[in-house]
SEFIKE-448886 format. One line per 8 residues: number of its first residue (from 1); their letters; for each residue x, y, z of N, C-alpha, C, O. Coordinates in nm, 3 decimals. Last residue first. Layout:
N
NUM = a = X:Y:Z:X:Y:Z:X:Y:Z:X:Y:Z ~ ...
# end
This chain:
137
137 = vidaidrd = 1.477:-1.154:0.162:1.618:-1.122:0.189:1.628:-1.007:0.287:1.738:-0.966:0.322 ~ 1.252:-1.420:0.129:1.274:-1.285:0.181:1.422:-1.265:0.211:1.485:-1.349:0.276 ~ 1.225:-1.683:0.069:1.234:-1.590:-0.044:1.262:-1.447:-0.001:1.292:-1.361:-0.084 ~ 1.179:-1.822:0.302:1.314:-1.831:0.243:1.333:-1.735:0.126:1.447:-1.707:0.088 ~ 0.904:-1.793:0.346:0.999:-1.712:0.423:1.138:-1.711:0.361:1.208:-1.610:0.367 ~ 0.758:-1.822:0.015:0.774:-1.858:0.155:0.883:-1.773:0.219:0.946:-1.691:0.152 ~ 0.501:-1.800:-0.245:0.630:-1.766:-0.185:0.635:-1.820:-0.043:0.533:-1.858:0.015 ~ 0.257:-1.771:-0.379:0.349:-1.881:-0.415:0.491:-1.850:-0.367:0.588:-1.872:-0.440
129 = ffpligel = 0.092:-1.600:-0.259:0.171:-1.545:-0.369:0.274:-1.646:-0.418:0.367:-1.609:-0.490 ~ -0.009:-1.739:-0.051:-0.106:-1.683:-0.145:-0.037:-1.629:-0.271:-0.100:-1.616:-0.376 ~ 0.216:-1.792:0.109:0.169:-1.895:0.014:0.065:-1.844:-0.085:0.051:-1.901:-0.194 ~ 0.235:-1.553:0.274:0.322:-1.573:0.157:0.275:-1.682:0.062:0.294:-1.667:-0.059 ~ 0.068:-1.562:0.502:0.027:-1.487:0.382:0.108:-1.519:0.258:0.056:-1.513:0.147 ~ 0.182:-1.723:0.701:0.043:-1.742:0.663:0.003:-1.673:0.535:-0.087:-1.721:0.465 ~ 0.435:-1.627:0.734:0.420:-1.766:0.688:0.277:-1.795:0.644:0.254:-1.882:0.560 ~ 0.369:-1.377:0.843:0.429:-1.386:0.709:0.413:-1.526:0.652:0.380:-1.542:0.534
121 = fkvhsaas = 0.278:-1.465:1.095:0.188:-1.391:1.006:0.239:-1.400:0.862:0.162:-1.427:0.770 ~ 0.514:-1.571:1.195:0.398:-1.660:1.175:0.297:-1.595:1.079:0.240:-1.662:0.994 ~ 0.661:-1.335:1.215:0.706:-1.441:1.124:0.591:-1.536:1.094:0.572:-1.576:0.979 ~ 0.511:-1.208:1.414:0.521:-1.146:1.282:0.566:-1.250:1.178:0.515:-1.251:1.066 ~ 0.556:-1.380:1.627:0.419:-1.367:1.576:0.417:-1.300:1.439:0.331:-1.331:1.356 ~ 0.833:-1.341:1.660:0.782:-1.474:1.623:0.639:-1.466:1.569:0.605:-1.537:1.475 ~ 0.846:-1.080:1.749:0.900:-1.112:1.617:0.846:-1.246:1.569:0.817:-1.263:1.451 ~ 0.529:-1.013:1.921:0.671:-1.050:1.913:0.714:-1.071:1.768:0.632:-1.079:1.677
113 = hdtveddi = 0.284:-0.945:2.021:0.338:-0.865:1.911:0.486:-0.894:1.891:0.561:-0.806:1.849 ~ 0.047:-1.214:2.091:0.149:-1.115:2.126:0.197:-1.042:2.001:0.156:-1.073:1.889 ~ -0.109:-1.430:2.028:-0.160:-1.338:2.130:-0.059:-1.231:2.170:-0.077:-1.164:2.271 ~ -0.228:-1.646:1.794:-0.122:-1.548:1.817:-0.176:-1.443:1.914:-0.275:-1.376:1.887 ~ -0.455:-1.801:1.768:-0.329:-1.869:1.799:-0.216:-1.772:1.834:-0.118:-1.811:1.897 ~ -0.665:-1.631:1.706:-0.681:-1.724:1.818:-0.550:-1.788:1.861:-0.535:-1.826:1.977 ~ -0.467:-1.341:1.620:-0.582:-1.429:1.600:-0.590:-1.523:1.719:-0.529:-1.497:1.823 ~ -0.319:-1.030:1.550:-0.354:-1.130:1.651:-0.476:-1.209:1.606:-0.575:-1.153:1.560
105 = lpafallv = -0.303:-0.854:1.338:-0.193:-0.946:1.363:-0.236:-1.060:1.453:-0.193:-1.174:1.434 ~ -0.547:-0.770:1.093:-0.508:-0.778:1.234:-0.399:-0.883:1.252:-0.403:-0.989:1.190 ~ -0.403:-0.666:0.774:-0.495:-0.743:0.858:-0.455:-0.732:1.004:-0.344:-0.691:1.036 ~ -0.292:-0.670:0.469:-0.332:-0.568:0.565:-0.439:-0.633:0.652:-0.552:-0.652:0.607 ~ -0.044:-0.770:0.233:-0.147:-0.799:0.333:-0.170:-0.678:0.421:-0.082:-0.596:0.444 ~ 0.107:-0.668:0.024:0.073:-0.810:0.025:-0.040:-0.841:0.121:-0.122:-0.928:0.095 ~ 0.167:-0.397:-0.176:0.098:-0.439:-0.055:0.057:-0.585:-0.067:-0.018:-0.622:-0.158 ~ 0.482:-0.337:-0.306:0.351:-0.394:-0.335:0.288:-0.440:-0.204:0.351:-0.516:-0.129
97 = kyargdhe = 0.715:-0.118:-0.439:0.659:-0.174:-0.316:0.515:-0.215:-0.347:0.438:-0.140:-0.406 ~ 1.016:-0.075:-0.624:0.873:-0.105:-0.619:0.836:-0.152:-0.480:0.914:-0.218:-0.412 ~ 1.256:0.128:-0.784:1.213:0.061:-0.661:1.061:0.043:-0.664:0.987:0.135:-0.701 ~ 1.424:0.076:-1.094:1.321:0.143:-1.015:1.286:0.060:-0.893:1.287:-0.063:-0.897 ~ 1.594:-0.069:-1.256:1.644:0.052:-1.194:1.543:0.130:-1.111:1.573:0.239:-1.063 ~ 1.443:-0.297:-1.326:1.480:-0.198:-1.427:1.520:-0.063:-1.366:1.483:0.043:-1.417 ~ 1.340:-0.328:-0.998:1.325:-0.382:-1.133:1.352:-0.270:-1.233:1.293:-0.163:-1.225 ~ 1.358:-0.418:-0.659:1.405:-0.332:-0.767:1.384:-0.404:-0.899:1.406:-0.525:-0.911
89 = fvafvaly = 1.117:-0.438:-0.390:1.216:-0.494:-0.482:1.251:-0.391:-0.588:1.181:-0.291:-0.605 ~ 0.912:-0.539:-0.124:0.991:-0.431:-0.185:1.100:-0.494:-0.271:1.166:-0.589:-0.230 ~ 0.591:-0.607:-0.009:0.709:-0.662:-0.075:0.781:-0.545:-0.139:0.717:-0.460:-0.203 ~ 0.445:-0.515:0.299:0.477:-0.478:0.162:0.596:-0.559:0.114:0.692:-0.579:0.189 ~ 0.191:-0.552:0.527:0.314:-0.614:0.477:0.330:-0.575:0.331:0.241:-0.599:0.249 ~ 0.049:-0.417:0.814:0.055:-0.411:0.669:0.191:-0.467:0.628:0.293:-0.433:0.687 ~ -0.139:-0.502:1.094:-0.010:-0.513:1.028:-0.029:-0.504:0.877:-0.112:-0.575:0.820 ~ -0.292:-0.394:1.400:-0.296:-0.423:1.257:-0.155:-0.425:1.200:-0.064:-0.359:1.251
81 = heslftwg = -0.443:-0.471:1.702:-0.316:-0.439:1.638:-0.321:-0.484:1.492:-0.351:-0.601:1.465 ~ -0.701:-0.336:1.895:-0.668:-0.424:1.782:-0.538:-0.378:1.717:-0.523:-0.262:1.681 ~ -0.804:-0.164:2.077:-0.723:-0.275:2.130:-0.677:-0.371:2.020:-0.620:-0.476:2.049 ~ -0.768:0.123:1.903:-0.835:0.072:2.022:-0.752:-0.043:2.075:-0.638:-0.022:2.116 ~ -0.530:0.026:1.685:-0.650:0.107:1.693:-0.738:0.046:1.800:-0.779:-0.070:1.790 ~ -0.188:0.024:1.624:-0.297:-0.024:1.708:-0.411:0.077:1.704:-0.389:0.197:1.717 ~ 0.022:-0.079:1.353:-0.035:0.021:1.441:-0.151:-0.041:1.517:-0.204:-0.146:1.479 ~ 0.293:-0.139:1.129:0.195:-0.185:1.226:0.144:-0.070:1.310:0.217:0.026:1.335
73 = dlmigfkv = 0.442:-0.232:0.844:0.386:-0.114:0.908:0.277:-0.164:1.002:0.180:-0.225:0.958 ~ 0.732:-0.364:0.690:0.617:-0.382:0.778:0.572:-0.248:0.832:0.653:-0.161:0.861 ~ 0.865:-0.480:0.397:0.851:-0.361:0.480:0.723:-0.381:0.560:0.618:-0.412:0.504 ~ 1.098:-0.710:0.259:0.966:-0.677:0.311:0.975:-0.550:0.393:1.079:-0.517:0.450 ~ 1.257:-0.801:-0.054:1.255:-0.755:0.084:1.112:-0.735:0.131:1.018:-0.742:0.052 ~ 1.310:-1.099:-0.249:1.259:-0.965:-0.229:1.266:-0.929:-0.081:1.279:-1.016:0.004 ~ 1.384:-1.331:-0.505:1.416:-1.279:-0.372:1.366:-1.135:-0.363:1.380:-1.058:-0.458 ~ 1.248:-1.357:-0.750:1.277:-1.475:-0.668:1.306:-1.436:-0.524:1.259:-1.501:-0.431
65 = plalgidv = 1.005:-1.084:-0.775:1.128:-1.155:-0.810:1.150:-1.274:-0.717:1.079:-1.290:-0.617 ~ 0.658:-1.073:-0.851:0.764:-1.070:-0.749:0.888:-1.142:-0.799:0.878:-1.248:-0.860 ~ 0.477:-1.129:-1.051:0.557:-1.007:-1.063:0.672:-1.002:-0.962:0.772:-0.934:-0.986 ~ 0.349:-1.359:-0.968:0.426:-1.364:-1.092:0.518:-1.243:-1.106:0.625:-1.252:-1.166 ~ 0.221:-1.259:-0.738:0.319:-1.367:-0.727:0.407:-1.377:-0.850:0.527:-1.401:-0.839 ~ 0.045:-1.080:-0.861:0.150:-1.029:-0.773:0.260:-1.134:-0.758:0.378:-1.101:-0.765 ~ -0.119:-1.264:-0.998:-0.043:-1.163:-1.073:0.071:-1.106:-0.989:0.181:-1.086:-1.039 ~ -0.230:-1.404:-0.779:-0.149:-1.475:-0.879:-0.062:-1.376:-0.956:0.057:-1.401:-0.975
57 = evervvlg = -0.371:-1.193:-0.656:-0.264:-1.264:-0.584:-0.172:-1.338:-0.680:-0.050:-1.336:-0.663 ~ -0.554:-1.137:-0.859:-0.455:-1.035:-0.823:-0.340:-1.099:-0.746:-0.224:-1.064:-0.769 ~ -0.704:-1.373:-0.851:-0.631:-1.338:-0.973:-0.523:-1.234:-0.944:-0.413:-1.240:-1.000 ~ -0.814:-1.351:-0.591:-0.726:-1.464:-0.624:-0.644:-1.434:-0.749:-0.525:-1.465:-0.754 ~ -0.973:-1.120:-0.622:-0.862:-1.122:-0.526:-0.765:-1.233:-0.561:-0.644:-1.210:-0.561 ~ -1.162:-1.217:-0.805:-1.072:-1.109:-0.844:-0.950:-1.106:-0.751:-0.837:-1.091:-0.797 ~ -1.290:-1.407:-0.644:-1.221:-1.451:-0.766:-1.123:-1.344:-0.815:-1.014:-1.376:-0.861 ~ -1.400:-1.239:-0.446:-1.301:-1.340:-0.410:-1.222:-1.389:-0.530:-1.102:-1.411:-0.521
49 = ayklltet = -1.580:-1.100:-0.606:-1.474:-1.026:-0.538:-1.363:-1.122:-0.498:-1.245:-1.091:-0.514 ~ -1.752:-1.308:-0.677:-1.666:-1.249:-0.780:-1.555:-1.163:-0.719:-1.446:-1.154:-0.776 ~ -1.868:-1.360:-0.424:-1.805:-1.467:-0.502:-1.707:-1.407:-0.603:-1.592:-1.451:-0.613 ~ -1.980:-1.115:-0.354:-1.868:-1.168:-0.276:-1.794:-1.278:-0.351:-1.671:-1.288:-0.343 ~ -2.185:-1.108:-0.548:-2.083:-1.002:-0.544:-1.960:-1.049:-0.468:-1.847:-1.026:-0.512 ~ -2.335:-1.332:-0.472:-2.270:-1.328:-0.603:-2.159:-1.223:-0.606:-2.052:-1.248:-0.661 ~ -2.420:-1.250:-0.215:-2.346:-1.375:-0.233:-2.270:-1.376:-0.366:-2.154:-1.416:-0.371 ~ -2.567:-1.022:-0.274:-2.445:-1.010:-0.194:-2.358:-1.133:-0.213:-2.236:-1.122:-0.227
41 = sinalnty = -2.683:-1.026:-0.616:-2.694:-1.059:-0.474:-2.560:-1.036:-0.404:-2.455:-1.033:-0.468 ~ -2.790:-0.777:-0.841:-2.689:-0.877:-0.806:-2.704:-0.904:-0.656:-2.734:-0.812:-0.579 ~ -2.979:-0.637:-1.114:-2.962:-0.674:-0.973:-2.855:-0.780:-0.957:-2.831:-0.861:-1.046 ~ -2.828:-0.433:-1.364:-2.907:-0.551:-1.328:-2.879:-0.584:-1.182:-2.768:-0.563:-1.132 ~ -2.822:-0.077:-1.334:-2.752:-0.205:-1.339:-2.849:-0.318:-1.305:-2.942:-0.299:-1.226 ~ -2.936:0.160:-1.291:-2.978:0.093:-1.414:-2.904:-0.039:-1.433:-2.921:-0.106:-1.535 ~ -3.058:0.254:-0.965:-2.952:0.211:-1.056:-3.011:0.151:-1.183:-3.122:0.097:-1.182 ~ -3.270:0.316:-0.795:-3.202:0.424:-0.866:-3.088:0.381:-0.959:-3.028:0.466:-1.025
33 = kavtanec = -3.372:0.080:-0.684:-3.464:0.176:-0.743:-3.392:0.277:-0.833:-3.447:0.320:-0.934 ~ -3.152:-0.041:-0.570:-3.216:-0.106:-0.686:-3.308:-0.007:-0.759:-3.319:-0.012:-0.882 ~ -3.115:0.137:-0.357:-3.011:0.123:-0.459:-3.073:0.064:-0.586:-3.050:0.114:-0.696 ~ -3.346:0.083:-0.214:-3.326:0.217:-0.269:-3.219:0.215:-0.377:-3.232:0.284:-0.479 ~ -3.307:-0.184:-0.133:-3.418:-0.150:-0.222:-3.400:-0.012:-0.286:-3.436:0.006:-0.403 ~ -2.995:-0.344:-0.134:-3.078:-0.239:-0.077:-3.184:-0.195:-0.178:-3.153:-0.173:-0.295 ~ -2.812:-0.515:-0.233:-2.947:-0.568:-0.215:-3.042:-0.465:-0.154:-3.157:-0.497:-0.125 ~ -2.572:-0.384:-0.227:-2.628:-0.413:-0.359:-2.771:-0.468:-0.351:-2.843:-0.467:-0.450
25 = wtfplnsa = -2.479:-0.376:0.031:-2.555:-0.261:-0.018:-2.624:-0.289:-0.151:-2.723:-0.224:-0.184 ~ -2.315:-0.577:0.115:-2.459:-0.599:0.125:-2.541:-0.487:0.062:-2.662:-0.503:0.041 ~ -2.057:-0.482:0.110:-2.100:-0.570:0.001:-2.250:-0.594:0.002:-2.308:-0.629:-0.101 ~ -2.040:-0.132:0.186:-2.049:-0.272:0.230:-2.101:-0.358:0.115:-2.179:-0.312:0.032 ~ -1.816:0.086:0.002:-1.949:0.046:0.049:-1.948:-0.098:0.098:-1.864:-0.177:0.056 ~ -1.619:0.249:-0.121:-1.600:0.192:0.014:-1.733:0.154:0.079:-1.759:0.187:0.194 ~ -1.631:0.323:-0.379:-1.709:0.405:-0.285:-1.700:0.354:-0.141:-1.763:0.409:-0.051 ~ -1.481:0.128:-0.499:-1.439:0.267:-0.515:-1.511:0.360:-0.417:-1.456:0.463:-0.377
17 = ttwdlwcf = -1.632:-0.103:-0.434:-1.498:-0.083:-0.378:-1.453:0.063:-0.388:-1.393:0.115:-0.294 ~ -1.882:-0.059:-0.565:-1.874:-0.098:-0.424:-1.738:-0.065:-0.364:-1.730:-0.005:-0.257 ~ -1.809:0.000:-0.830:-1.888:0.095:-0.753:-1.874:0.067:-0.602:-1.856:0.160:-0.523 ~ -1.673:-0.239:-0.900:-1.608:-0.108:-0.909:-1.679:-0.007:-0.819:-1.614:0.064:-0.742 ~ -1.873:-0.434:-0.865:-1.748:-0.440:-0.788:-1.678:-0.305:-0.786:-1.630:-0.261:-0.681 ~ -2.066:-0.342:-1.053:-2.100:-0.353:-0.911:-1.975:-0.358:-0.824:-1.970:-0.292:-0.720 ~ -1.910:-0.357:-1.291:-1.965:-0.229:-1.245:-2.002:-0.233:-1.097:-1.972:-0.139:-1.023 ~ -1.853:-0.635:-1.306:-1.746:-0.536:-1.295:-1.799:-0.405:-1.238:-1.739:-0.347:-1.147
9 = vtqskqdi = -2.114:-0.736:-1.337:-2.035:-0.772:-1.218:-1.923:-0.671:-1.198:-1.899:-0.626:-1.086 ~ -2.176:-0.620:-1.588:-2.257:-0.592:-1.469:-2.178:-0.620:-1.342:-2.176:-0.538:-1.250 ~ -1.982:-0.734:-1.755:-1.990:-0.589:-1.741:-2.066:-0.551:-1.614:-2.025:-0.461:-1.541 ~ -2.051:-1.004:-1.734:-1.919:-0.959:-1.690:-1.919:-0.809:-1.666:-1.861:-0.761:-1.568 ~ -2.311:-0.993:-1.850:-2.292:-1.038:-1.712:-2.158:-0.989:-1.656:-2.152:-0.938:-1.545 ~ -2.262:-0.904:-2.117:-2.338:-0.822:-2.023:-2.317:-0.862:-1.877:-2.305:-0.776:-1.790 ~ -1.924:-0.949:-2.243:-2.064:-0.990:-2.226:-2.130:-0.909:-2.114:-2.062:-0.853:-2.028 ~ -1.732:-0.744:-2.444:-1.752:-0.793:-2.307:-1.899:-0.826:-2.290:-1.987:-0.745:-2.317
1 = f = -1.521:-0.748:-2.720:-1.657:-0.753:-2.672:-1.661:-0.811:-2.531:-1.600:-0.915:-2.504
# end
């Protein structure tokens, strides 16, 4: 049995993410007019999205082996440089790749595309998965 609140939150999150909609759309009057879901605020939707993200990070951390490789994919759109980081590993004879991060590389402290800035980026994301640079082979 799933309680009504959990079902409602799940449906709003599913609809929002599967349709690539902004989190604010749930407060749109037209949406409220045509949905049979109970209303939800942007603040509540973001709260539960954050909680889901944290649970997924924990699950990924538990699934990663002690040592794993990384695969980087970077590209520039207009003047913004983006970086995707994948953990790659073998389990039961199969190769796996798991997306760990997808974000702009440059922030207030990082202003270049050097190897050092990529390492700093990795050092910033790995703790979300209870890992650090020493775990990368």
